[in-house]
N, C-alpha and C positions, 0 to 999 in steps of 0.2 A: 425478543423479535427485534427491539429498537438498536441493538447493539449490532446487530447483523447488518442492519440498513445503514448505520454510521459508519461501521467498518468497509462495505462494499461503496459508499461514496468517498472514503479517502481512498481505496484503492485505483478508482475509474479518475478522479482526479489526479491523484501521485502518478499514475499512468503517463497523463496527456501530460503534464509539467515536465515527465522524465524523459517524453519524447520530444518535446520543443525544447530541451534543456543541450539533448546531444544532436541535434540537428543544429542548433542555434551556436552552441559554444565548444564542443565537440569536433564534430565533423566540417561544422562554417560551412554547408550546403544547405538548398532545400531539398525536401522530398523528392521530388522530381527529378533532380540532378542525380540521385543515388541508384545504383543499382538493384536489381530485386532482391540479389544478396544482402547488399549492405540493409536495406529495408528490412530485410526478415531478421539481420542481427540487430537492429535499432531495436524494433519490436521485441525481442527476447531480452535486451538488456532492460527497458524501460519496465517490461513485465518482472524482470527482478528484483529490480530498484521497487517497484510500488509493493511487489509482496515483502520485502524485507521492512519498509515503512509500515505495513499493514500490521505485519508481526509484532514489531516494536512498539505499536501504539496500542493494540489490541489484548496482546498478553495479559499484562498487569490487572485489565477491566475484567478479563474473562478468569483469571485467578480470584478476585472479589467478589465476582459473582458466582462464582464456584462454592466458596466459602460460604456468602450469605446462605446458598440453595440448600446446601447441607447443613443447616443451623450450627455451624461452629461457631458462629457469632451471629450476636441479635443486631448489631450495627458495621457498619460498613469502617469504623474507627479501631473496633477489635480484630479486625482482618491483622 
């Protein structure tokens, strides 16, 4: 359960940072100056970026936890 909370926090944080990065460095405009279509595109791209970050971070941890849960290894160093 703790792992899920950490991944959720990572996803929300990376989403917000991605939105700020796209508006600040890619579009060089404020959100209020952009059309609704552009805002939707930024939201979709930021969601994609946070999903990729979450996958990269959580996949190795999930593999280790699964191996430990299945008793394939008694410690994480044997995985």
